Each structure stands twice: as C-alpha cells, then as structure tokens.
N, CA, C and O atoms as a MOPAC input file, in Angstrom:
PM7 MOZYME 1SCF
protein

 N    -88.72400 1   127.89600 1  -104.18200 1
 C    -88.35800 1   126.95200 1  -103.25800 1
 C    -89.59600 1   126.84400 1  -102.24500 1
 O    -89.89000 1   127.87100 1  -101.63300 1
 N    -90.32000 1   125.72100 1  -102.02800 1
 C    -91.24100 1   125.52300 1  -100.96000 1
 C    -90.80400 1   125.01100 1   -99.61900 1
 O    -89.88500 1   124.19500 1   -99.67900 1
 N    -91.27900 1   125.32100 1   -98.35500 1
 C    -91.25000 1   124.95600 1   -97.38400 1
 C    -92.53100 1   125.12800 1   -96.00300 1
 O    -93.54700 1   125.82300 1   -96.01700 1
 N    -92.15800 1   124.47600 1   -95.21100 1
 C    -93.42600 1   124.41200 1   -94.15900 1
 C    -93.08200 1   124.79500 1   -92.82700 1
 O    -91.99000 1   124.41000 1   -92.40800 1
 N    -93.73500 1   125.40900 1   -92.16400 1
 C    -93.08000 1   126.10500 1   -91.13700 1
 C    -94.20700 1   125.40600 1   -90.07200 1
 O    -95.37000 1   125.47600 1   -90.46900 1
 N    -94.01300 1   124.82000 1   -88.91600 1
 C    -94.93800 1   124.55900 1   -88.25600 1
 C    -95.60200 1   125.72000 1   -87.32600 1
 O    -94.62800 1   126.19700 1   -86.74300 1
 N    -96.57400 1   126.30400 1   -86.96100 1
 C    -97.44500 1   127.24100 1   -86.50600 1
 C    -96.17100 1   127.76400 1   -85.31300 1
 O    -95.48800 1   128.75800 1   -85.55900 1
 N    -96.03300 1   127.17100 1   -84.37400 1
 C    -95.10200 1   127.39400 1   -82.97000 1
 C    -93.83200 1   128.00300 1   -83.66000 1
 O    -93.09400 1   128.54100 1   -82.83400 1
 N    -93.36700 1   128.06600 1   -84.98100 1
 C    -92.27000 1   128.52200 1   -85.39400 1
 C    -92.37700 1   129.72600 1   -86.11800 1
 O    -91.34700 1   130.19200 1   -86.60500 1
 N    -93.75800 1   130.47100 1   -86.31400 1
 C    -93.61000 1   130.74900 1   -87.72300 1
 C    -93.75500 1   132.70400 1   -87.57000 1
 O    -94.14200 1   133.63600 1   -88.27500 1
 N    -93.15300 1   132.49100 1   -86.15200 1
 C    -93.02100 1   134.07900 1   -85.67000 1
 C    -92.08000 1   134.40000 1   -86.13600 1
 O    -92.05200 1   135.56900 1   -86.52000 1
 N    -90.89500 1   133.58100 1   -86.33200 1
 C    -89.77000 1   133.98100 1   -86.78600 1
 C    -88.63000 1   132.87100 1   -87.29700 1
 O    -88.25300 1   132.22300 1   -86.32100 1
 N    -88.15300 1   132.57100 1   -88.18600 1
 C    -87.58300 1   131.46500 1   -89.42200 1
 C    -86.97400 1   131.84400 1   -90.29600 1
 O    -87.30300 1   132.78300 1   -91.02000 1
 N    -85.82400 1   131.08200 1   -90.40400 1
 C    -85.13200 1   131.29100 1   -91.44800 1
 C    -85.55600 1   130.61700 1   -92.90100 1
 O    -86.11100 1   129.52300 1   -93.00600 1
 N    -85.12800 1   131.62300 1   -94.17600 1
 C    -84.99700 1   131.06800 1   -95.34500 1
 C    -83.94000 1   131.08800 1   -96.03900 1
 O    -83.70800 1   132.29600 1   -96.08200 1
 N    -82.75900 1   130.34800 1   -96.88500 1
 C    -81.80700 1   130.54000 1   -96.90300 1
 C    -81.59900 1   131.10700 1   -98.61300 1
 O    -82.26400 1   130.42100 1   -99.38900 1
 N    -81.19000 1   131.67600 1   -98.95400 1
 C    -81.27100 1   132.16200 1  -100.62500 1
 C    -80.39300 1   131.57100 1  -100.72200 1
 O    -79.47200 1   131.53100 1   -99.90700 1
 N    -80.53200 1   130.52200 1  -102.51100 1
 C    -79.16800 1   129.57200 1  -102.70700 1
 C    -78.19600 1   130.91900 1  -103.43600 1
 O    -77.09700 1   130.43200 1  -103.70100 1
 N    -78.21200 1   131.62100 1  -103.62500 1
 C    -77.64200 1   132.52900 1  -104.20100 1
 C    -77.89600 1   134.10100 1  -104.39700 1
 O    -79.08000 1   134.43600 1  -104.37100 1
 N    -76.99200 1   135.05500 1  -104.57900 1
 C    -77.18300 1   136.83100 1  -104.39800 1
 C    -77.86500 1   136.61100 1  -105.59700 1
 O    -77.54400 1   135.87500 1  -106.53000 1
 N    -79.23600 1   137.61900 1  -105.41400 1
 C    -80.21600 1   137.75800 1  -106.56300 1
 C    -81.56000 1   138.60500 1  -105.67800 1
 O    -81.62900 1   139.07700 1  -104.54300 1
 N    -82.52100 1   138.51500 1  -106.81500 1
 C    -83.49700 1   139.18900 1  -106.30000 1
 C    -84.78400 1   138.26000 1  -106.08500 1
 O    -84.98000 1   137.27200 1  -106.79200 1
 N    -85.65500 1   138.65600 1  -105.04400 1
 C    -86.40500 1   136.95400 1  -104.30700 1
 C    -87.09700 1   138.05800 1  -104.15100 1
 O    -86.85600 1   139.26200 1  -104.07600 1
 N    -88.44900 1   137.03900 1  -104.10500 1
 C    -90.02800 1   137.61800 1  -103.47800 1
 C    -90.34300 1   136.32700 1  -102.42900 1
 O    -90.06700 1   135.17800 1  -102.77400 1
 N    -90.90300 1   136.60900 1  -101.21400 1
 C    -91.62700 1   135.94500 1  -100.51900 1
 C    -92.64600 1   135.83900 1  -100.55400 1
 O    -93.21700 1   136.92200 1  -100.67700 1
 N    -93.61700 1   134.55100 1  -100.48100 1
 C    -95.13500 1   134.32000 1  -100.49500 1
 C    -95.62600 1   133.20600 1   -99.17000 1
 O    -95.49900 1   131.98700 1   -99.05000 1
 N    -96.28900 1   134.36500 1   -98.19700 1
 C    -96.76500 1   132.98800 1   -97.04200 1
 C    -98.21300 1   132.93000 1   -96.99300 1
 O    -99.03300 1   133.84200 1   -96.88800 1
 N    -98.42600 1   131.15900 1   -97.12900 1
 C    -99.95500 1   131.01100 1   -96.70900 1
 C   -100.20500 1   130.48400 1   -95.69500 1
 O    -99.43400 1   129.52700 1   -95.63000 1
 N   -101.08300 1   130.52200 1   -94.46600 1
 C   -101.51100 1   129.97100 1   -93.36000 1
 C   -102.35700 1   129.06900 1   -93.84100 1
 O   -103.56700 1   129.29200 1   -93.81600 1
 N   -101.85900 1   127.95600 1   -94.33300 1
 C   -102.79800 1   126.58600 1   -94.59500 1
 C   -103.44400 1   125.83400 1   -93.25600 1
 O   -103.20400 1   124.72700 1   -92.77400 1
 N   -104.41100 1   126.94600 1   -92.83400 1
 C   -105.00400 1   126.44800 1   -91.23900 1
 C   -105.55300 1   124.77300 1   -91.76200 1
 O   -106.02200 1   124.17300 1   -90.79500 1
 N   -105.56800 1   124.27600 1   -92.54400 1
 C   -106.45900 1   122.93200 1   -92.83100 1
 C   -105.43500 1   122.16100 1   -93.35700 1
 O   -105.94000 1   121.18000 1   -93.90300 1
 N   -103.88400 1   122.15300 1   -93.46900 1
 C   -103.38900 1   121.45500 1   -93.96900 1
 C   -103.19300 1   120.99200 1   -94.91300 1
 O   -102.08700 1   120.46100 1   -95.01300 1
 N   -104.16400 1   120.92500 1   -96.16200 1
 C   -104.07900 1   120.77800 1   -97.11000 1
 C   -103.43400 1   121.16200 1   -98.50100 1
 O   -103.86300 1   120.60800 1   -99.51200 1
 N   -102.62700 1   121.90100 1   -98.56700 1
 C   -100.87200 1   122.40000 1   -98.99400 1
 C   -101.73000 1   123.04000 1  -100.40600 1
 O   -101.50800 1   122.76100 1  -101.58500 1
 N   -102.84600 1   124.05100 1   -99.80200 1
 C   -103.60400 1   125.01700 1  -101.13200 1
 C   -104.22500 1   126.34500 1  -100.80000 1
 O   -104.41200 1   126.34900 1   -99.58300 1
 N   -104.56500 1   127.29400 1  -101.25300 1
 C   -104.74300 1   128.29700 1  -100.49200 1
 C   -106.40900 1   127.90400 1  -101.03400 1
 O   -106.75400 1   127.63000 1  -102.18400 1
 N   -107.23500 1   127.97900 1   -99.84700 1
 C   -108.62400 1   127.47700 1   -99.78300 1
 C   -109.20000 1   129.15900 1   -99.96200 1
 O   -108.69600 1   130.01700 1   -99.23800 1
 N   -110.37600 1   129.57300 1  -101.06400 1
 C   -111.00200 1   130.67000 1  -101.53900 1
 C   -112.45000 1   130.37200 1  -101.26700 1
 O   -112.86300 1   129.22100 1  -101.41200 1
 N   -113.18100 1   131.27000 1  -100.90900 1
 C   -114.86800 1   131.73800 1  -101.49000 1
 C   -115.02200 1   132.66100 1  -101.79600 1
 O   -114.81800 1   133.69800 1  -101.16400 1
 N   -115.55500 1   132.49100 1  -103.19300 1
 C   -116.04100 1   133.09200 1  -104.68300 1
 C   -115.07400 1   134.44700 1  -104.53700 1
 O   -115.27100 1   135.61600 1  -104.20400 1
 N   -113.75100 1   133.54000 1  -105.02900 1
 C   -112.61500 1   134.67400 1  -104.93000 1
 C   -111.21300 1   134.80600 1  -104.26600 1
 O   -110.01600 1   134.81500 1  -104.55200 1
 N   -112.23400 1   134.92200 1  -103.00200 1
 C   -111.46500 1   135.87200 1  -101.62200 1
 C   -110.79300 1   134.36900 1  -101.00400 1
 O   -111.22800 1   133.22000 1  -101.07600 1
 N   -109.72800 1   134.84900 1  -100.46600 1
 C   -108.85700 1   133.96200 1   -99.61500 1
 C   -109.79700 1   133.54100 1   -98.18500 1
 O   -110.24300 1   134.37900 1   -97.40200 1
 N   -109.93700 1   132.36000 1   -98.08400 1
 C   -110.46800 1   131.84700 1   -96.68500 1
 C   -108.84100 1   131.40700 1   -95.68600 1
 O   -108.83200 1   130.54500 1   -94.80700 1
 N   -107.93500 1   132.00800 1   -95.99100 1
 C   -107.10900 1   131.42400 1   -95.02400 1
 C   -105.88800 1   132.83400 1   -95.61100 1
 O   -105.88100 1   133.54400 1   -96.61700 1
 N   -104.94500 1   132.73100 1   -94.36400 1
 C   -104.32900 1   134.14100 1   -94.05700 1
 C   -102.76200 1   133.90900 1   -95.26500 1
 O   -102.17900 1   132.87800 1   -95.60100 1
 N   -102.52500 1   135.31200 1   -95.62100 1
 C   -101.46100 1   135.60300 1   -97.07100 1
 C   -100.69700 1   136.38800 1   -96.17900 1
 O   -100.96400 1   136.93200 1   -95.10800 1
 N    -99.54500 1   136.30500 1   -96.97500 1
 C    -98.59700 1   137.77800 1   -96.79600 1
 C    -97.45900 1   137.72900 1   -98.01400 1
 O    -97.41100 1   136.74400 1   -98.75100 1
 N    -96.83600 1   138.49500 1   -98.12900 1
 C    -95.70700 1   138.52200 1   -99.13000 1
 C    -94.92000 1   139.85600 1   -98.84500 1
 O    -95.23900 1   140.92800 1   -98.33000 1
 N    -93.43100 1   139.20800 1   -99.54700 1
 C    -92.42600 1   140.38300 1   -98.84800 1
 C    -92.51000 1   141.62000 1   -98.90000 1
 O    -93.51900 1   141.87900 1   -99.55500 1
 N    -91.78600 1   142.94200 1   -98.42700 1
 C    -92.04800 1   143.77000 1   -98.79800 1
 C    -93.79600 1   144.21000 1   -98.19100 1
 O    -93.79000 1   145.39200 1   -97.84500 1
 N    -94.73200 1   143.77400 1   -98.06300 1
 C    -96.07500 1   144.12400 1   -97.68400 1
 C    -96.35000 1   144.99900 1   -98.56200 1
 O    -96.40000 1   146.18300 1   -98.22800 1
 N    -96.58500 1   144.60700 1   -99.86400 1
 C    -97.03900 1   145.35200 1  -100.83600 1
 C    -98.99500 1   145.70900 1  -100.98600 1
 O    -99.68800 1   144.74800 1  -100.64900 1
 N    -99.48200 1   146.51600 1  -101.28000 1
 C   -100.76100 1   146.66900 1  -101.12300 1
 C   -101.75900 1   145.76700 1  -101.67600 1
 O   -101.35800 1   145.61300 1  -102.82900 1
 N   -102.74500 1   145.12700 1  -101.55300 1
 C   -103.54900 1   143.88500 1  -102.17300 1
 C   -104.56600 1   144.94000 1  -102.64200 1
 O   -104.87200 1   145.99400 1  -102.08400 1
 N   -105.14000 1   144.27800 1  -104.09900 1
 C   -106.06900 1   144.94100 1  -104.31400 1
 C   -106.76400 1   143.48100 1  -104.92200 1
 O   -107.48100 1   142.83500 1  -104.15900 1
 N   -106.51700 1   142.97800 1  -106.36100 1
 C   -107.26900 1   142.00500 1  -107.02600 1
 C   -105.98200 1   141.50800 1  -107.31400 1
 O   -105.14000 1   142.00700 1  -108.06100 1
 N   -105.89300 1   140.14200 1  -106.43200 1
 C   -104.78000 1   139.05000 1  -107.31600 1
 C   -103.62500 1   139.51300 1  -106.03100 1
 O   -103.70700 1   140.27000 1  -105.06400 1
 N   -102.73100 1   138.78600 1  -106.49200 1
 C   -101.04700 1   138.56900 1  -105.62100 1
 C   -100.40500 1   139.91900 1  -106.47300 1
 O   -100.51600 1   140.16200 1  -107.67500 1
 N    -99.70800 1   140.69300 1  -105.43000 1
 C    -99.24400 1   141.48800 1  -106.17900 1
 C    -98.26000 1   140.74100 1  -106.96900 1
 O    -97.93500 1   139.56400 1  -106.81200 1
 N    -97.71900 1   141.79300 1  -108.06400 1
 C    -96.73100 1   141.62000 1  -108.98800 1
 C    -95.25800 1   141.48500 1  -108.32500 1
 O    -95.00300 1   142.01900 1  -107.24600 1
 N    -94.24200 1   140.67600 1  -109.10800 1
 C    -92.94300 1   140.24300 1  -108.74800 1
 C    -92.27300 1   141.59500 1  -108.02600 1
 O    -91.86500 1   141.62200 1  -106.86400 1
 N    -92.25600 1   142.39700 1  -108.70300 1
 C    -92.00700 1   144.01800 1  -109.04500 1
 C    -91.87400 1   144.71500 1  -107.71500 1
 O    -90.91000 1   145.26900 1  -107.18700 1
 N    -93.29800 1   144.50300 1  -107.27100 1
 C    -94.04000 1   145.03000 1  -105.64500 1
 C    -93.30500 1   144.20800 1  -104.44500 1
 O    -92.80700 1   144.74600 1  -103.45700 1
 N    -93.31900 1   143.21300 1  -104.63100 1
 C    -92.66200 1   142.23100 1  -103.31700 1
 C    -91.34600 1   141.60800 1  -103.43200 1
 O    -91.02200 1   140.69800 1  -102.66900 1
 N    -90.88800 1   141.86900 1  -103.97300 1
 C    -89.20000 1   141.62200 1  -104.70200 1
 C    -87.99400 1   142.46600 1  -103.94400 1
 O    -88.07200 1   143.66100 1  -103.65700 1
 N    -86.79000 1   141.54800 1  -103.65900 1
 C    -86.15700 1   142.73800 1  -102.73000 1
 C    -84.78800 1   141.81700 1  -103.00700 1
 O    -84.72100 1   140.61000 1  -103.23500 1
 N    -83.66400 1   142.86600 1  -102.90100 1
 C    -82.60500 1   141.94900 1  -103.29000 1
 C    -81.71100 1   141.22500 1  -102.15200 1
 O    -81.79800 1   141.42800 1  -100.94100 1
 N    -80.81500 1   140.31700 1  -102.82500 1
 C    -80.43100 1   139.65000 1  -101.18800 1
 C    -79.14900 1   139.52800 1  -102.08100 1
 O    -78.92000 1   139.20300 1  -103.24700 1
 N    -78.18400 1   140.06800 1  -100.65200 1
 C    -76.57000 1   140.41400 1  -101.23900 1
 C    -75.58300 1   139.70600 1   -99.90200 1
 O    -74.35500 1   139.74700 1   -99.82400 1
 N    -76.68400 1   138.97500 1   -98.78000 1
 C    -75.77100 1   138.58900 1   -97.58900 1
 C    -76.93200 1   138.43800 1   -96.53200 1
 O    -78.01700 1   138.25500 1   -97.08500 1
 N    -76.97200 1   138.45900 1   -95.52600 1
 C    -78.02000 1   138.05200 1   -94.24100 1
 C    -78.41900 1   139.53400 1   -94.29600 1
 O    -77.73500 1   140.55500 1   -94.36300 1
 N    -79.90100 1   139.30100 1   -94.23900 1
 C    -81.06300 1   139.93600 1   -94.13600 1
 C    -82.38000 1   139.50500 1   -93.53800 1
 O    -82.63100 1   138.32300 1   -93.30000 1
 N    -83.18700 1   140.46700 1   -93.30900 1
 C    -84.45100 1   140.35600 1   -92.35900 1
 C    -85.58300 1   140.76700 1   -93.40500 1
 O    -85.30300 1   141.57300 1   -94.29200 1
 N    -86.92900 1   140.18600 1   -93.30000 1
 C    -87.74900 1   140.71300 1   -93.62300 1
 C    -88.85100 1   140.13700 1   -93.07000 1
 O    -89.02700 1   138.96300 1   -92.74300 1
 N    -89.99100 1   141.62000 1   -92.95500 1
 C    -90.84000 1   141.07400 1   -91.64900 1
 C    -92.24400 1   140.97800 1   -92.63200 1
 O    -92.24200 1   141.92300 1   -93.42100 1
 N    -93.32600 1   140.17600 1   -92.78200 1
 C    -94.35700 1   139.99200 1   -93.00600 1
 C    -95.39300 1   139.93300 1   -92.59700 1
 O    -95.58500 1   139.03800 1   -91.77300 1
 N    -96.67200 1   140.92700 1   -92.99300 1
 C    -97.31500 1   141.00200 1   -92.56500 1
 C    -98.68300 1   140.17600 1   -92.96400 1
 O    -99.04400 1   140.04500 1   -94.13400 1
 N    -99.40500 1   139.62900 1   -91.82300 1
 C   -100.21900 1   138.51000 1   -92.82900 1
 C   -101.59100 1   139.23500 1   -92.69000 1
 O   -101.87000 1   140.12200 1   -91.88400 1
 N   -102.34700 1   138.70700 1   -93.59000 1
 C   -103.50400 1   139.45600 1   -94.07800 1
 C   -104.63500 1   138.56200 1   -94.12100 1
 O   -104.58800 1   137.60900 1   -94.89800 1
 N   -105.79700 1   138.76900 1   -93.28000 1
 C   -106.88300 1   137.81000 1   -93.56600 1
 C   -108.11700 1   137.97500 1   -93.65300 1
 O   -108.87800 1   138.20600 1   -92.71300 1
 N   -108.45500 1   137.84300 1   -95.03700 1
 C   -109.76600 1   138.77300 1   -95.74300 1
 C   -111.17800 1   138.23400 1   -95.14500 1
 O   -112.14100 1   138.99300 1   -95.03200 1
 N   -111.22500 1   136.88100 1   -94.77500 1
 C   -112.58600 1   136.07100 1   -94.05000 1
 C   -112.71200 1   135.84800 1   -92.51200 1
 O   -113.69600 1   135.26900 1   -92.05200 1

C-alpha cells in the first residue's frame, strides 16, 4: 500500500493494516513531490525511515529487521534519517 501524508500531518498519522499479519513500513520525505527517492552518488538526498528503526548501512534494511506483527491496534515510532 502506498499513501501520501501532508507535512503538517506527518508527525502522527494512522495506517490501517488490511489483516492480521507481519508488516514493515518505509517512509520517504519527498521534498520535491516527484514521487521518487532522489539520490546523489547512491546517497539519498531526501529523508527516509523504516519501522523498528533498524541500523542503515548500504541499501535498505531487510524485511526481517523492519517488520513487526500486527494483531490489533498498535503504534510504531519511525525516526527520519537525512544523509545530505
């Protein structure tokens, strides 16, 4: 599922899982609204974050390191990272 959230509402927003299961969330701060993650020499130019806040080395984290079980209402706190 993909969704857009206005900057004014980005501090706290709801995502509804379609069913009980294991999910991961990826967040991108699309600063120029071009619907993609802009990079400069393989380094993200825009902010990003993942559920469970896994360590980022080269490339995105594995699904296992960002995933979490959903079986009802819950919260995830995602820290945004800015490389440039």
